[in-house]
C-alpha positions as CSV (number, residue, x, y, z in Angstrom):
1,M,-24.3,21.4,-121.6
2,T,-22.9,22.7,-118.3
3,V,-20.4,20.9,-116.2
4,L,-23.1,20.2,-113.6
5,S,-25.4,18.6,-116.2
6,R,-22.5,16.5,-117.5
7,L,-21.7,15.3,-114.0
8,R,-25.3,14.4,-113.4
9,S,-25.4,12.6,-116.8
10,S,-22.3,10.6,-116.1
11,W,-23.7,9.7,-112.6
12,R,-27.0,8.5,-114.2
13,M,-25.0,6.2,-116.4
14,L,-23.1,4.9,-113.4
15,A,-26.3,4.6,-111.3
16,A,-27.8,2.4,-114.1
17,R,-24.9,0.0,-113.4
18,V,-25.4,0.1,-109.7
19,R,-29.1,-0.9,-109.7
20,P,-28.9,-4.5,-110.7
21,A,-27.2,-6.8,-108.1
22,P,-24.0,-8.1,-109.6
23,A,-23.7,-11.8,-109.8
24,S,-20.8,-11.9,-107.4
25,G,-21.7,-9.0,-105.1
26,A,-24.1,-7.6,-102.6
27,P,-27.4,-6.1,-103.6
28,A,-27.3,-2.4,-104.8
29,A,-28.7,-1.0,-101.6
30,E,-26.0,-2.8,-99.5
31,Q,-23.3,-1.5,-101.9
32,I,-24.5,2.0,-101.5
33,E,-24.8,1.7,-97.7
34,A,-21.2,0.5,-97.6
35,L,-19.9,3.4,-99.7
36,L,-21.9,6.2,-98.1
37,P,-19.9,6.5,-94.8
38,L,-16.7,6.8,-96.8
39,L,-18.2,9.5,-99.0
40,D,-19.7,11.3,-96.0
41,T,-16.3,11.4,-94.3
42,A,-14.7,12.7,-97.6
43,V,-17.2,15.5,-97.8
44,V,-16.7,16.4,-94.1
45,L,-12.9,16.7,-94.7
46,Q,-13.5,19.3,-97.6
47,P,-13.9,22.4,-95.4
48,E,-10.7,21.7,-93.6
49,A,-8.9,21.0,-96.9
50,E,-10.2,24.4,-98.2
51,R,-9.0,26.1,-95.0
52,V,-5.5,24.6,-95.5
53,I,-5.4,25.7,-99.1
54,R,-6.5,29.2,-98.2
55,L,-3.7,29.4,-95.6
56,C,-1.2,28.3,-98.2
57,A,-2.4,30.9,-100.7
58,E,-2.0,33.9,-98.3
59,D,0.5,36.6,-98.9
60,G,3.2,37.4,-96.5
61,V,4.9,35.3,-93.8
62,L,3.2,31.9,-93.5
63,D,2.9,29.8,-90.3
64,T,4.4,26.8,-92.1
65,R,4.3,24.6,-89.0
66,Q,0.5,25.1,-88.7
67,I,0.0,24.6,-92.4
68,A,2.1,21.4,-92.4
69,E,0.3,19.9,-89.4
70,R,-3.2,20.7,-90.6
71,G,-2.4,19.7,-94.2
72,S,-0.9,16.4,-93.0
73,E,-4.1,15.6,-91.1
74,V,-6.3,16.2,-94.1
75,R,-4.0,14.4,-96.5
76,V,-3.8,11.3,-94.2
77,G,-7.6,11.4,-93.9
78,Y,-8.0,11.2,-97.7
79,W,-5.3,8.6,-98.0
80,R,-7.1,6.4,-95.4
81,L,-10.3,6.7,-97.3
82,R,-8.5,5.7,-100.5
83,R,-6.9,2.8,-98.7
84,D,-10.2,1.5,-97.3
85,L,-12.2,1.9,-100.6
86,P,-11.1,-1.3,-102.4
87,A,-12.4,-3.5,-99.6
88,L,-15.9,-2.0,-100.0
89,P,-18.5,-3.6,-102.3
90,G,-19.6,-1.7,-105.4
91,P,-19.2,-1.3,-109.1
92,A,-15.6,-0.9,-110.2
93,E,-16.4,2.1,-112.3
94,L,-18.0,4.0,-109.4
95,K,-15.2,3.0,-107.0
96,D,-12.6,4.2,-109.5
97,D,-14.4,7.5,-109.9
98,I,-14.4,7.9,-106.1
99,R,-10.7,6.9,-105.8
100,R,-9.8,9.5,-108.4
101,L,-11.7,12.2,-106.6
102,L,-10.1,11.3,-103.2
103,L,-6.6,11.2,-104.9
104,Y,-7.3,14.7,-106.4
105,H,-8.2,16.1,-103.0
106,E,-5.2,14.5,-101.3
107,W,-2.8,15.7,-104.1
108,Y,-4.2,19.2,-104.1
109,V,-3.6,19.7,-100.4
110,H,-0.2,18.1,-100.7
111,D,0.7,20.5,-103.6
112,A,-0.6,23.5,-101.6
113,V,1.4,22.6,-98.5
114,A,4.6,21.8,-100.5
115,C,4.4,25.2,-102.1
116,A,3.7,27.1,-98.9
117,C,6.4,25.3,-97.0
118,A,9.1,25.5,-99.6
119,P,12.3,26.9,-98.1
120,V,12.7,29.5,-100.9
121,Q,9.7,31.3,-102.2
122,T,10.5,32.1,-105.8
123,P,8.3,34.4,-107.8
124,E,7.0,31.3,-109.7
125,L,6.1,29.6,-106.5
126,V,4.4,32.6,-105.1
127,A,2.4,32.9,-108.3
128,H,1.4,29.3,-108.1
129,R,0.3,29.7,-104.4
130,R,-1.9,32.6,-105.5
131,H,-3.5,30.3,-108.1
132,L,-4.5,28.0,-105.3
133,T,-7.2,30.5,-104.1
134,G,-9.7,28.7,-106.2
135,G,-9.6,25.8,-103.8
136,L,-10.7,22.3,-104.7
137,G,-13.2,23.5,-107.3
138,A,-15.2,21.3,-109.5
139,P,-13.8,17.9,-108.3
140,A,-15.1,18.8,-104.8
141,E,-18.5,19.6,-106.1
142,H,-18.4,16.3,-108.1
143,L,-17.7,14.4,-104.9
144,R,-20.6,16.2,-103.1
145,L,-23.0,15.5,-105.9
146,L,-21.9,11.8,-106.1
147,R,-22.6,11.5,-102.4
148,Q,-25.9,13.2,-102.7
149,D,-26.9,11.1,-105.7
150,L,-26.0,7.9,-103.8
151,H,-28.2,9.1,-100.9
152,W,-31.0,9.6,-103.3
153,E,-30.4,6.3,-105.0
154,L,-30.5,4.5,-101.6
155,A,-33.7,6.3,-100.7
156,E,-35.3,5.2,-103.9
157,L,-34.1,1.6,-103.4
158,T,-35.3,1.5,-99.8
159,D,-38.2,3.9,-99.8
160,G,-36.4,5.9,-97.1
161,P,-35.7,9.6,-96.7
162,A,-33.5,11.1,-99.5
163,G,-30.4,13.0,-99.0
164,P,-27.6,13.1,-96.5
165,A,-28.6,13.2,-92.8
166,G,-30.0,16.6,-91.9
167,E,-30.4,17.8,-95.5
168,N,-33.7,19.0,-96.7
169,T,-33.9,17.4,-100.2
170,G,-37.6,17.3,-100.7
171,S,-39.3,19.7,-103.0
172,G,-42.6,19.5,-101.2
173,D,-44.6,18.8,-104.4
174,R,-44.2,15.1,-104.6
């Protein structure tokens, strides 16, 4: 079983919990509609997070001021999303998964910036910075898939178009 299939499988289990309207909450479609703008913003932040991480992983003299400024903007963006998440309706398990992914993104950028801006670049620190070239990796993909799956789930619940705005998600053979 691949990582992607495991992620899809875990999402299906979570989606099964989203469908029925909880006794104390909003209907499933309203919960998804409330979570999607937050996920959309998180995914929009990913390319800038990746750019900051790449800057931190470069060899030679680094522009630490630019790295610190850009990294701070991205980290604050993810922090704000995590701050706003608890107020949104939705299943606790799903929101916890989203919170962990946002925290991972925020922490990874923080770690990259801290390593790049350290006053003394020890060989261990330089080696760690080189390790950062992989970027956000699987958690970033998980966040994108979660967002995509929620768009599909909302489309199924509302009979609307599937996928994030502007994305061609139809296979043409339905």
